[in-house]
Each structure stands twice: as structure tokens, then as C-alpha cells.
Chimera marker file (.cmm) of the C-alpha trace (Angstrom):
<marker_set name="trace">
<marker id="1" x="129.730" y="85.804" z="83.173" r="1" g="1" b="0" radius="0.5"/>
<marker id="2" x="127.703" y="88.710" z="81.823" r="1" g="1" b="0" radius="0.5"/>
<marker id="3" x="129.140" y="90.814" z="79.000" r="1" g="1" b="0" radius="0.5"/>
<marker id="4" x="127.852" y="94.231" z="77.980" r="1" g="1" b="0" radius="0.5"/>
<marker id="5" x="129.020" y="94.743" z="74.399" r="1" g="1" b="0" radius="0.5"/>
<marker id="6" x="130.152" y="98.099" z="73.062" r="1" g="1" b="0" radius="0.5"/>
<marker id="7" x="128.872" y="100.381" z="75.835" r="1" g="1" b="0" radius="0.5"/>
<marker id="8" x="129.359" y="104.127" z="75.487" r="1" g="1" b="0" radius="0.5"/>
<marker id="9" x="131.745" y="105.839" z="77.920" r="1" g="1" b="0" radius="0.5"/>
<marker id="10" x="128.749" y="106.952" z="79.993" r="1" g="1" b="0" radius="0.5"/>
<marker id="11" x="127.244" y="103.446" z="80.017" r="1" g="1" b="0" radius="0.5"/>
<marker id="12" x="130.631" y="101.908" z="80.880" r="1" g="1" b="0" radius="0.5"/>
<marker id="13" x="131.033" y="104.240" z="83.847" r="1" g="1" b="0" radius="0.5"/>
<marker id="14" x="127.498" y="103.491" z="85.076" r="1" g="1" b="0" radius="0.5"/>
<marker id="15" x="127.914" y="99.711" z="84.688" r="1" g="1" b="0" radius="0.5"/>
<marker id="16" x="131.211" y="99.686" z="86.577" r="1" g="1" b="0" radius="0.5"/>
<marker id="17" x="129.780" y="101.897" z="89.337" r="1" g="1" b="0" radius="0.5"/>
<marker id="18" x="126.738" y="99.652" z="89.646" r="1" g="1" b="0" radius="0.5"/>
<marker id="19" x="129.025" y="96.615" z="89.860" r="1" g="1" b="0" radius="0.5"/>
<marker id="20" x="130.939" y="98.157" z="92.777" r="1" g="1" b="0" radius="0.5"/>
<marker id="21" x="127.670" y="98.676" z="94.654" r="1" g="1" b="0" radius="0.5"/>
<marker id="22" x="126.401" y="95.193" z="93.825" r="1" g="1" b="0" radius="0.5"/>
<marker id="23" x="129.685" y="93.517" z="94.874" r="1" g="1" b="0" radius="0.5"/>
<marker id="24" x="128.928" y="94.456" z="98.482" r="1" g="1" b="0" radius="0.5"/>
<marker id="25" x="125.314" y="93.296" z="98.393" r="1" g="1" b="0" radius="0.5"/>
<marker id="26" x="124.403" y="90.016" z="100.078" r="1" g="1" b="0" radius="0.5"/>
<marker id="27" x="120.853" y="88.798" z="99.581" r="1" g="1" b="0" radius="0.5"/>
<marker id="28" x="119.436" y="85.299" z="98.991" r="1" g="1" b="0" radius="0.5"/>
<marker id="29" x="117.594" y="86.471" z="95.851" r="1" g="1" b="0" radius="0.5"/>
<marker id="30" x="120.519" y="88.240" z="94.178" r="1" g="1" b="0" radius="0.5"/>
<marker id="31" x="123.386" y="86.598" z="92.328" r="1" g="1" b="0" radius="0.5"/>
<marker id="32" x="126.677" y="87.945" z="93.684" r="1" g="1" b="0" radius="0.5"/>
<marker id="33" x="129.035" y="89.849" z="91.428" r="1" g="1" b="0" radius="0.5"/>
<marker id="34" x="132.547" y="88.620" z="92.149" r="1" g="1" b="0" radius="0.5"/>
<marker id="35" x="134.448" y="90.872" z="89.768" r="1" g="1" b="0" radius="0.5"/>
<marker id="36" x="133.858" y="93.431" z="87.042" r="1" g="1" b="0" radius="0.5"/>
<marker id="37" x="136.019" y="95.156" z="84.500" r="1" g="1" b="0" radius="0.5"/>
<marker id="38" x="136.630" y="96.153" z="80.911" r="1" g="1" b="0" radius="0.5"/>
<marker id="39" x="138.157" y="93.790" z="78.373" r="1" g="1" b="0" radius="0.5"/>
<marker id="40" x="140.633" y="94.740" z="75.634" r="1" g="1" b="0" radius="0.5"/>
<marker id="41" x="137.753" y="95.500" z="73.232" r="1" g="1" b="0" radius="0.5"/>
<marker id="42" x="136.065" y="97.921" z="75.642" r="1" g="1" b="0" radius="0.5"/>
<marker id="43" x="133.256" y="95.553" z="76.663" r="1" g="1" b="0" radius="0.5"/>
<marker id="44" x="132.222" y="95.571" z="80.318" r="1" g="1" b="0" radius="0.5"/>
<marker id="45" x="132.044" y="92.205" z="82.040" r="1" g="1" b="0" radius="0.5"/>
<marker id="46" x="130.614" y="90.962" z="85.314" r="1" g="1" b="0" radius="0.5"/>
<marker id="47" x="131.934" y="87.695" z="86.741" r="1" g="1" b="0" radius="0.5"/>
<marker id="48" x="129.115" y="86.303" z="88.874" r="1" g="1" b="0" radius="0.5"/>
<marker id="49" x="128.687" y="83.381" z="91.221" r="1" g="1" b="0" radius="0.5"/>
<marker id="50" x="127.294" y="80.168" z="89.769" r="1" g="1" b="0" radius="0.5"/>
<marker id="51" x="123.925" y="79.119" z="91.146" r="1" g="1" b="0" radius="0.5"/>
<marker id="52" x="122.773" y="75.583" z="90.517" r="1" g="1" b="0" radius="0.5"/>
<marker id="53" x="119.022" y="75.500" z="90.137" r="1" g="1" b="0" radius="0.5"/>
<marker id="54" x="116.043" y="75.944" z="87.875" r="1" g="1" b="0" radius="0.5"/>
<marker id="55" x="116.074" y="79.060" z="85.666" r="1" g="1" b="0" radius="0.5"/>
<marker id="56" x="113.174" y="81.448" z="86.255" r="1" g="1" b="0" radius="0.5"/>
<marker id="57" x="111.864" y="81.071" z="82.710" r="1" g="1" b="0" radius="0.5"/>
<marker id="58" x="111.393" y="77.333" z="83.386" r="1" g="1" b="0" radius="0.5"/>
<marker id="59" x="109.241" y="78.091" z="86.434" r="1" g="1" b="0" radius="0.5"/>
<marker id="60" x="106.854" y="80.443" z="84.654" r="1" g="1" b="0" radius="0.5"/>
<marker id="61" x="104.004" y="78.670" z="82.899" r="1" g="1" b="0" radius="0.5"/>
<marker id="62" x="103.670" y="79.745" z="79.247" r="1" g="1" b="0" radius="0.5"/>
<marker id="63" x="99.858" y="79.793" z="79.448" r="1" g="1" b="0" radius="0.5"/>
<marker id="64" x="99.802" y="82.038" z="82.537" r="1" g="1" b="0" radius="0.5"/>
<marker id="65" x="99.740" y="81.552" z="86.273" r="1" g="1" b="0" radius="0.5"/>
<marker id="66" x="97.284" y="82.268" z="89.032" r="1" g="1" b="0" radius="0.5"/>
<marker id="67" x="98.182" y="84.753" z="91.742" r="1" g="1" b="0" radius="0.5"/>
<marker id="68" x="98.754" y="81.918" z="94.222" r="1" g="1" b="0" radius="0.5"/>
<marker id="69" x="101.118" y="80.200" z="91.782" r="1" g="1" b="0" radius="0.5"/>
<marker id="70" x="103.042" y="83.350" z="90.882" r="1" g="1" b="0" radius="0.5"/>
<marker id="71" x="103.246" y="85.041" z="94.288" r="1" g="1" b="0" radius="0.5"/>
<marker id="72" x="106.175" y="82.980" z="95.666" r="1" g="1" b="0" radius="0.5"/>
<marker id="73" x="108.231" y="83.893" z="92.578" r="1" g="1" b="0" radius="0.5"/>
<marker id="74" x="107.191" y="87.550" z="92.678" r="1" g="1" b="0" radius="0.5"/>
<marker id="75" x="107.877" y="87.819" z="96.398" r="1" g="1" b="0" radius="0.5"/>
<marker id="76" x="111.484" y="86.720" z="95.867" r="1" g="1" b="0" radius="0.5"/>
<marker id="77" x="111.972" y="89.082" z="92.929" r="1" g="1" b="0" radius="0.5"/>
<marker id="78" x="110.472" y="92.015" z="94.845" r="1" g="1" b="0" radius="0.5"/>
<marker id="79" x="112.640" y="91.265" z="97.872" r="1" g="1" b="0" radius="0.5"/>
<marker id="80" x="115.801" y="91.234" z="95.750" r="1" g="1" b="0" radius="0.5"/>
<marker id="81" x="114.879" y="94.442" z="93.902" r="1" g="1" b="0" radius="0.5"/>
<marker id="82" x="114.108" y="96.159" z="97.203" r="1" g="1" b="0" radius="0.5"/>
<marker id="83" x="117.549" y="95.235" z="98.524" r="1" g="1" b="0" radius="0.5"/>
<marker id="84" x="119.203" y="96.643" z="95.380" r="1" g="1" b="0" radius="0.5"/>
<marker id="85" x="117.302" y="99.924" z="95.687" r="1" g="1" b="0" radius="0.5"/>
<marker id="86" x="118.198" y="100.232" z="99.359" r="1" g="1" b="0" radius="0.5"/>
<marker id="87" x="121.883" y="99.711" z="98.489" r="1" g="1" b="0" radius="0.5"/>
<marker id="88" x="121.771" y="102.659" z="96.114" r="1" g="1" b="0" radius="0.5"/>
<link id1="1" id2="2" r="1" g="1" b="0" radius="0.2"/>
<link id1="2" id2="3" r="1" g="1" b="0" radius="0.2"/>
<link id1="3" id2="4" r="1" g="1" b="0" radius="0.2"/>
<link id1="4" id2="5" r="1" g="1" b="0" radius="0.2"/>
<link id1="5" id2="6" r="1" g="1" b="0" radius="0.2"/>
<link id1="6" id2="7" r="1" g="1" b="0" radius="0.2"/>
<link id1="7" id2="8" r="1" g="1" b="0" radius="0.2"/>
<link id1="8" id2="9" r="1" g="1" b="0" radius="0.2"/>
<link id1="9" id2="10" r="1" g="1" b="0" radius="0.2"/>
<link id1="10" id2="11" r="1" g="1" b="0" radius="0.2"/>
<link id1="11" id2="12" r="1" g="1" b="0" radius="0.2"/>
<link id1="12" id2="13" r="1" g="1" b="0" radius="0.2"/>
<link id1="13" id2="14" r="1" g="1" b="0" radius="0.2"/>
<link id1="14" id2="15" r="1" g="1" b="0" radius="0.2"/>
<link id1="15" id2="16" r="1" g="1" b="0" radius="0.2"/>
<link id1="16" id2="17" r="1" g="1" b="0" radius="0.2"/>
<link id1="17" id2="18" r="1" g="1" b="0" radius="0.2"/>
<link id1="18" id2="19" r="1" g="1" b="0" radius="0.2"/>
<link id1="19" id2="20" r="1" g="1" b="0" radius="0.2"/>
<link id1="20" id2="21" r="1" g="1" b="0" radius="0.2"/>
<link id1="21" id2="22" r="1" g="1" b="0" radius="0.2"/>
<link id1="22" id2="23" r="1" g="1" b="0" radius="0.2"/>
<link id1="23" id2="24" r="1" g="1" b="0" radius="0.2"/>
<link id1="24" id2="25" r="1" g="1" b="0" radius="0.2"/>
<link id1="25" id2="26" r="1" g="1" b="0" radius="0.2"/>
<link id1="26" id2="27" r="1" g="1" b="0" radius="0.2"/>
<link id1="27" id2="28" r="1" g="1" b="0" radius="0.2"/>
<link id1="28" id2="29" r="1" g="1" b="0" radius="0.2"/>
<link id1="29" id2="30" r="1" g="1" b="0" radius="0.2"/>
<link id1="30" id2="31" r="1" g="1" b="0" radius="0.2"/>
<link id1="31" id2="32" r="1" g="1" b="0" radius="0.2"/>
<link id1="32" id2="33" r="1" g="1" b="0" radius="0.2"/>
<link id1="33" id2="34" r="1" g="1" b="0" radius="0.2"/>
<link id1="34" id2="35" r="1" g="1" b="0" radius="0.2"/>
<link id1="35" id2="36" r="1" g="1" b="0" radius="0.2"/>
<link id1="36" id2="37" r="1" g="1" b="0" radius="0.2"/>
<link id1="37" id2="38" r="1" g="1" b="0" radius="0.2"/>
<link id1="38" id2="39" r="1" g="1" b="0" radius="0.2"/>
<link id1="39" id2="40" r="1" g="1" b="0" radius="0.2"/>
<link id1="40" id2="41" r="1" g="1" b="0" radius="0.2"/>
<link id1="41" id2="42" r="1" g="1" b="0" radius="0.2"/>
<link id1="42" id2="43" r="1" g="1" b="0" radius="0.2"/>
<link id1="43" id2="44" r="1" g="1" b="0" radius="0.2"/>
<link id1="44" id2="45" r="1" g="1" b="0" radius="0.2"/>
<link id1="45" id2="46" r="1" g="1" b="0" radius="0.2"/>
<link id1="46" id2="47" r="1" g="1" b="0" radius="0.2"/>
<link id1="47" id2="48" r="1" g="1" b="0" radius="0.2"/>
<link id1="48" id2="49" r="1" g="1" b="0" radius="0.2"/>
<link id1="49" id2="50" r="1" g="1" b="0" radius="0.2"/>
<link id1="50" id2="51" r="1" g="1" b="0" radius="0.2"/>
<link id1="51" id2="52" r="1" g="1" b="0" radius="0.2"/>
<link id1="52" id2="53" r="1" g="1" b="0" radius="0.2"/>
<link id1="53" id2="54" r="1" g="1" b="0" radius="0.2"/>
<link id1="54" id2="55" r="1" g="1" b="0" radius="0.2"/>
<link id1="55" id2="56" r="1" g="1" b="0" radius="0.2"/>
<link id1="56" id2="57" r="1" g="1" b="0" radius="0.2"/>
<link id1="57" id2="58" r="1" g="1" b="0" radius="0.2"/>
<link id1="58" id2="59" r="1" g="1" b="0" radius="0.2"/>
<link id1="59" id2="60" r="1" g="1" b="0" radius="0.2"/>
<link id1="60" id2="61" r="1" g="1" b="0" radius="0.2"/>
<link id1="61" id2="62" r="1" g="1" b="0" radius="0.2"/>
<link id1="62" id2="63" r="1" g="1" b="0" radius="0.2"/>
<link id1="63" id2="64" r="1" g="1" b="0" radius="0.2"/>
<link id1="64" id2="65" r="1" g="1" b="0" radius="0.2"/>
<link id1="65" id2="66" r="1" g="1" b="0" radius="0.2"/>
<link id1="66" id2="67" r="1" g="1" b="0" radius="0.2"/>
<link id1="67" id2="68" r="1" g="1" b="0" radius="0.2"/>
<link id1="68" id2="69" r="1" g="1" b="0" radius="0.2"/>
<link id1="69" id2="70" r="1" g="1" b="0" radius="0.2"/>
<link id1="70" id2="71" r="1" g="1" b="0" radius="0.2"/>
<link id1="71" id2="72" r="1" g="1" b="0" radius="0.2"/>
<link id1="72" id2="73" r="1" g="1" b="0" radius="0.2"/>
<link id1="73" id2="74" r="1" g="1" b="0" radius="0.2"/>
<link id1="74" id2="75" r="1" g="1" b="0" radius="0.2"/>
<link id1="75" id2="76" r="1" g="1" b="0" radius="0.2"/>
<link id1="76" id2="77" r="1" g="1" b="0" radius="0.2"/>
<link id1="77" id2="78" r="1" g="1" b="0" radius="0.2"/>
<link id1="78" id2="79" r="1" g="1" b="0" radius="0.2"/>
<link id1="79" id2="80" r="1" g="1" b="0" radius="0.2"/>
<link id1="80" id2="81" r="1" g="1" b="0" radius="0.2"/>
<link id1="81" id2="82" r="1" g="1" b="0" radius="0.2"/>
<link id1="82" id2="83" r="1" g="1" b="0" radius="0.2"/>
<link id1="83" id2="84" r="1" g="1" b="0" radius="0.2"/>
<link id1="84" id2="85" r="1" g="1" b="0" radius="0.2"/>
<link id1="85" id2="86" r="1" g="1" b="0" radius="0.2"/>
<link id1="86" id2="87" r="1" g="1" b="0" radius="0.2"/>
<link id1="87" id2="88" r="1" g="1" b="0" radius="0.2"/>
</marker_set>
């Protein structure tokens, strides 16, 4: 669950529109949005699929990484971002 607290009307509209686009997206490097809406306090929420695995911040070494170490992570991130941009 992702909650966007106190968005403006413009932000709320954008977040809900983005959620509709992302609901249709299927990509191995993107967490699926299952539902989105506005709660009684006006906060926008995204209900997302649960992925069991290691969080990205646990994979990144705090003292830096070489290109060869970081490329597999970056390649997945770039692939997911590319898919989002292609979807609109």
C-alpha cells in the first residue's frame, strides 16, 4: 500500500490518472498496481502487489559499487522506467 497524503486537486487527478495507466502495465521490473482511489480524508492510495525479495536499498553497497556490480541493478531499473515511459 502506498499513500499520498494531502495531495492538491491537481496532484490527486495526476496520481489517479497515472494509476490507471500503471494498472495495465505488465513488466518484470515494475510492481503492479491492483487498485487506486481516494480515502475519506482525501489521501490517494495505491494498493500494490506484494513482492517477496530483497529491497533495493539492501543490495546497494553503502561505500559504493563498481560498474560491473551496479550494472545488473541499473539495467533492471532502466528497463522498468522505459516500459513506463512507453505506456505514457
